[in-house]
Backbone as numpy.savetxt, mean C-alpha at the origin, in Angstrom:
# Nx Ny Nz CAx CAy CAz Cx Cy Cz
49.54 10.86 21.27 48.93 10.13 20.65 49.16 10.20 18.77
49.06 11.77 18.52 49.35 11.70 17.56 50.70 11.68 17.00
50.72 10.96 16.10 52.02 11.18 15.09 52.07 12.09 13.66
52.97 12.58 13.42 53.14 13.64 12.71 53.82 12.76 11.31
54.22 11.13 11.25 54.14 10.56 10.10 53.43 10.31 9.37
52.12 9.87 10.25 51.04 8.86 9.99 50.00 10.36 9.49
49.50 9.88 7.90 48.29 10.64 7.61 47.24 10.73 8.21
46.31 11.57 8.58 45.23 11.48 9.36 44.15 10.94 8.18
43.54 9.77 8.54 42.12 9.13 7.69 41.39 10.37 7.59
40.91 11.18 6.30 39.65 12.04 6.28 38.54 10.75 6.74
37.64 11.59 6.69 36.28 11.59 7.13 35.04 10.68 5.53
34.67 9.98 5.75 34.37 9.07 5.15 33.26 10.31 4.20
32.40 10.99 4.82 31.72 11.92 3.68 32.51 13.15 3.30
33.68 13.16 3.99 34.78 14.24 2.75 35.36 13.45 2.13
35.43 12.30 2.19 36.07 11.09 0.70 34.95 11.54 -0.10
33.58 11.02 -0.21 32.89 11.31 -0.80 32.41 12.30 -1.67
32.72 13.34 -0.64 32.97 14.99 -1.23 33.80 15.14 -2.49
35.27 14.77 -2.16 36.40 14.65 -3.26 36.52 13.96 -4.48
35.27 12.36 -4.49 35.10 11.41 -5.51 34.15 11.92 -6.46
33.56 12.22 -7.39 32.97 12.44 -8.54 31.55 11.36 -8.35
32.50 10.24 -8.61 31.36 8.98 -9.12 30.55 8.86 -7.43
31.65 8.42 -6.51 30.59 8.78 -5.30 29.90 9.75 -5.01
30.47 11.11 -4.77 29.32 12.20 -4.72 27.65 11.80 -5.47
28.12 11.34 -6.88 27.17 11.53 -7.91 26.08 10.39 -7.36
26.49 8.94 -7.28 26.22 7.89 -6.48 25.19 8.07 -5.27
25.77 8.92 -4.23 25.40 9.46 -3.23 24.06 10.15 -3.46
24.31 11.27 -4.30 22.29 12.00 -4.64 21.44 11.35 -5.16
22.28 10.51 -5.96 21.21 9.75 -6.70 20.24 8.81 -5.95
21.14 8.43 -5.20 20.38 7.35 -4.13 19.45 7.99 -3.21
19.90 8.87 -2.76 19.09 9.84 -1.84 17.82 10.49 -2.33
17.69 10.41 -3.86 17.17 11.37 -4.49 15.60 10.27 -5.02
16.86 9.21 -5.01 15.63 8.19 -5.24 14.73 7.47 -4.08
15.43 7.28 -3.32 14.61 7.33 -1.59 13.56 8.09 -1.42
13.93 9.50 -2.03 13.09 10.31 -1.37 11.61 9.81 -2.19
11.93 9.88 -3.42 10.94 9.78 -4.91 9.99 8.23 -3.87
10.83 7.14 -3.75 10.25 5.80 -3.25 9.46 6.59 -1.92
9.91 7.17 -1.33 8.73 7.71 -0.01 8.00 8.42 -0.19
7.78 9.38 -1.35 6.57 9.62 -1.98 5.58 8.75 -2.44
6.21 7.52 -2.92 5.49 6.59 -3.61 4.45 5.43 -2.52
5.24 5.35 -1.65 5.15 4.39 -0.63 3.83 5.76 -0.20
3.72 6.70 0.33 2.66 7.52 1.28 1.46 7.88 0.30
1.92 7.83 -1.40 0.83 7.96 -1.94 0.03 6.47 -2.07
1.01 5.53 -2.21 0.06 4.24 -2.41 -0.64 3.96 -0.95
0.13 4.39 0.26 -0.85 4.40 1.58 -1.95 5.03 1.61
-2.19 6.32 0.80 -3.61 6.87 0.54 -4.25 5.97 -0.11
-3.94 5.52 -1.21 -4.55 4.78 -2.22 -5.08 3.72 -1.49
-4.75 3.01 -0.43 -4.64 1.73 0.14 -6.04 2.20 1.14
-5.59 3.08 1.62 -6.93 4.08 2.60 -8.21 4.08 2.09
-7.99 4.65 0.71 -9.36 4.99 -0.06 -9.87 3.64 -0.45
-9.18 2.54 -0.90 -9.95 1.24 -1.18 -10.61 0.14 0.31
-10.13 0.88 1.49 -10.31 0.24 2.55 -11.75 0.92 2.96
-11.68 1.95 2.86 -13.33 2.77 2.75 -13.79 2.41 2.27
-14.09 2.33 0.83 -14.88 1.55 0.23 -15.24 0.50 0.15
-14.67 -0.59 1.02 -14.55 -1.91 1.24 -15.87 -1.86 2.66
-15.46 -0.95 3.47 -16.42 -0.73 4.86 -17.61 -0.53 4.07
-17.57 0.71 3.15 -19.13 1.13 2.78 -19.97 0.07 1.87
-19.22 -0.61 1.60 -19.81 -1.42 0.46 -20.57 -2.70 1.49
-19.59 -2.91 2.86 -19.91 -3.76 3.59 -21.11 -3.34 4.46
-20.89 -2.02 4.97 -22.58 -1.96 5.49 -23.62 -1.66 4.70
-23.39 -0.99 2.77 -24.62 -1.04 2.33 -25.59 -2.03 2.29
-24.23 -3.27 2.37 -24.66 -4.72 1.71 -25.89 -5.15 3.03
-25.26 -5.41 4.55 -25.89 -5.27 5.26 -27.32 -4.55 5.12
-27.23 -3.06 5.32 -28.23 -2.22 5.54 -29.46 -2.77 4.37
-29.14 -2.73 3.25 -29.77 -3.40 1.89 -30.72 -4.66 2.38
-29.80 -5.74 2.75 -30.53 -6.82 3.80 -31.41 -6.93 4.70
-30.72 -5.71 5.69 -31.66 -5.43 6.59 -33.47 -4.92 6.56
-33.08 -4.09 5.42 -33.89 -2.96 5.15 -35.59 -4.36 4.10
-34.28 -5.10 3.31 -35.09 -6.14 2.40 -36.11 -6.94 3.51
-35.29 -7.57 4.20 -35.75 -8.62 5.67 -37.35 -8.00 5.90
-37.24 -6.70 6.50 -38.07 -6.10 7.16 -39.20 -6.05 5.94
-38.91 -5.39 4.94 -40.34 -5.15 3.81 -40.52 -6.14 3.48
-40.33 -7.58 3.10 -40.56 -8.98 3.07 -41.48 -9.54 4.07
-41.03 -9.90 5.34 -41.70 -9.99 6.14 -42.97 -9.35 6.80
-42.80 -7.60 6.14 -44.24 -6.50 6.49 -44.92 -7.17 5.23
-44.40 -7.78 4.27 -45.64 -8.32 3.17 -46.28 -9.08 3.30
-45.63 -10.17 3.70 -45.86 -11.75 4.04 -47.30 -11.55 5.27
-47.04 -10.44 6.09 -48.30 -10.53 7.21 -49.14 -9.86 6.75
-49.03 -9.34 5.97 -50.74 -8.43 5.32 -51.71 -9.48 4.53
-50.75 -10.04 3.49 -51.40 -10.67 2.56 -51.37 -12.35 2.48
-51.65 -13.44 2.34 -51.47 -14.73 1.89 -51.37 -14.68 0.57
-51.71 -13.76 -0.02 -51.33 -14.23 -1.45 -50.33 -13.45 -1.98
-49.48 -12.76 -0.86 -48.21 -12.39 -1.67 -47.63 -13.07 -1.45
-47.36 -14.29 -0.88 -46.73 -15.17 0.11 -45.97 -15.60 -1.67
-47.00 -16.14 -3.00 -47.42 -16.88 -4.06 -46.33 -15.91 -4.82
-46.10 -14.48 -5.01 -45.18 -13.43 -5.61 -43.99 -13.25 -4.92
-43.96 -13.99 -4.12 -42.01 -13.44 -3.16 -41.03 -13.66 -3.60
-41.31 -14.96 -4.57 -40.09 -15.21 -5.28 -39.54 -13.87 -5.99
-40.03 -13.27 -6.05 -39.88 -11.74 -7.34 -38.91 -11.23 -6.32
-39.10 -10.52 -4.96 -38.06 -9.69 -4.87 -36.68 -10.23 -4.07
-36.91 -11.43 -3.78 -36.31 -12.78 -3.57 -35.14 -12.66 -4.45
-35.37 -13.15 -5.91 -34.89 -13.27 -6.95 -34.21 -11.94 -6.78
-34.73 -10.87 -7.00 -33.70 -9.20 -6.86 -33.12 -8.73 -5.87
-33.05 -9.49 -4.56 -32.48 -9.71 -3.44 -31.25 -10.49 -4.00
-30.93 -11.14 -4.47 -30.72 -12.56 -4.89 -29.44 -11.96 -5.89
-29.94 -11.54 -6.87 -28.78 -10.64 -8.26 -28.09 -9.22 -7.02
-28.83 -8.41 -6.52 -28.20 -7.38 -5.73 -27.40 -7.38 -4.88
-27.41 -8.75 -4.44 -26.82 -9.82 -3.20 -25.37 -9.97 -4.03
-25.47 -10.42 -5.22 -24.06 -10.97 -6.05 -23.71 -10.22 -6.29
-23.99 -9.01 -6.28 -23.49 -7.82 -6.99 -22.79 -7.21 -6.42
-23.23 -6.82 -5.00 -22.57 -6.19 -4.07 -21.17 -7.37 -3.20
-21.79 -8.74 -3.22 -20.35 -9.15 -2.92 -19.24 -9.40 -3.88
-19.46 -9.64 -5.33 -18.72 -9.46 -6.57 -17.73 -7.70 -6.26
-18.61 -7.10 -6.10 -17.69 -5.71 -5.64 -17.20 -5.56 -4.66
-17.30 -6.23 -3.11 -16.29 -6.30 -2.20 -15.24 -7.46 -2.29
-15.41 -8.35 -3.19 -14.68 -9.53 -3.30 -13.55 -8.35 -4.13
-14.27 -7.65 -5.14 -13.22 -7.10 -6.30 -12.40 -6.30 -5.40
-12.89 -5.10 -4.80 -12.19 -4.39 -4.13 -11.14 -4.97 -2.80
-11.45 -6.22 -2.12 -10.60 -6.82 -1.32 -9.24 -7.49 -2.24
-9.21 -7.87 -3.89 -8.38 -8.14 -3.95 -7.71 -7.24 -4.46
-8.20 -5.63 -5.04 -7.64 -4.68 -5.49 -6.39 -4.66 -4.00
-7.36 -4.48 -3.10 -6.05 -3.84 -1.22 -5.20 -4.99 -1.23
-5.34 -6.20 -1.72 -4.49 -7.10 -1.16 -3.04 -6.94 -2.62
-3.44 -6.75 -3.80 -2.67 -6.76 -4.66 -1.67 -5.37 -4.54
-2.77 -3.88 -3.77 -1.90 -2.82 -3.29 -0.90 -3.28 -2.26
-1.54 -4.04 -1.20 -0.91 -4.06 -0.25 0.91 -5.31 -0.57
0.85 -5.88 -1.31 2.01 -6.60 -1.93 2.84 -5.33 -2.29
2.45 -4.33 -3.30 2.58 -3.34 -4.10 3.56 -2.31 -3.48
3.08 -1.95 -2.06 3.43 -1.16 -0.95 4.45 -2.23 -0.43
4.22 -3.33 -0.07 5.44 -4.00 0.48 6.62 -4.03 0.35
6.03 -4.41 -1.40 7.49 -4.35 -2.13 8.30 -3.04 -2.33
7.55 -2.05 -2.45 8.10 -0.50 -2.71 8.96 -0.03 -1.73
8.31 -0.07 0.06 8.96 -0.04 1.36 10.04 -0.80 1.19
10.04 -2.39 0.76 11.61 -2.99 0.97 12.66 -2.35 0.07
12.05 -1.95 -0.95 13.03 -1.18 -1.49 13.55 -0.22 -1.41
13.13 0.96 -0.52 13.15 2.21 -0.11 14.26 1.65 1.20
14.19 0.59 1.92 14.68 0.23 3.01 16.39 -0.02 2.27
15.82 -0.86 1.36 17.68 -1.70 1.25 18.32 -0.39 0.48
17.53 0.95 -0.30 18.39 1.79 -0.56 18.59 2.56 0.33
18.09 2.65 1.15 18.54 3.79 2.96 19.80 2.43 3.18
20.27 1.50 3.27 21.15 0.41 4.01 22.15 0.81 2.52
22.20 1.19 1.46 23.05 0.93 1.04 23.79 2.80 1.00
23.04 3.88 0.80 23.16 5.73 0.59 23.85 5.22 2.23
23.56 4.64 3.72 24.10 4.61 4.28 25.50 4.01 4.72
25.44 2.98 4.49 26.64 2.28 3.91 27.99 2.91 3.66
27.49 3.62 1.94 28.28 4.33 1.42 28.64 5.88 2.26
27.72 6.08 3.07 28.66 7.51 4.02 29.43 6.62 5.11
28.99 5.78 5.50 29.92 5.60 6.25 31.90 4.55 5.80
31.76 3.76 4.75 32.97 3.26 4.48 33.63 4.63 3.73
33.34 5.44 2.89 33.91 6.69 1.60 34.32 5.74 0.66
35.66 6.26 0.57 36.20 6.10 -1.16 36.24 4.00 -0.70
36.28 3.43 0.75 35.90 1.88 0.70 34.84 1.44 0.36
33.96 1.96 0.07 32.74 1.30 -0.91 33.29 0.75 -1.97
32.78 -0.38 -2.22 32.92 -0.82 -4.13 31.84 -0.87 -4.32
32.20 0.07 -5.79 30.97 0.26 -6.58 30.39 -0.82 -7.27
31.41 -1.67 -7.68 31.03 -2.66 -8.73 30.54 -3.67 -7.87
30.68 -3.90 -6.69 30.30 -4.96 -5.84 28.74 -4.67 -5.42
28.05 -3.37 -5.26 27.25 -3.08 -4.72 26.37 -2.80 -6.02
């Protein structure tokens, strides 16, 4: 099967090792792929922290309201005169509720924005990985100008 007249074709990685431009490009792409993977893991950790904050705010919101309702109903049973001034705790409850709702909404917006950035980073990493794999597979046949 081996014809001595035909030159055996080298493995694509061997071709890349002999070409300084292809070798440099592969090194840069692999390094960039590693950096992107680090950024993705860091962003995932930050996203988890934001989600924990949202959960804590929701729990605080419901705990605050349950406590406030118990206090208001307890005060209303004791004295009939207390109902005249019940607008003060209700107004305070409304202000605190609005602040907590704003904080939850803000954190949710931050979460949504971080998810979009994370998706973009992950997609960049996948595309870069595909390009590096194609370079490894094609060797010198890989067109540097096209890619």
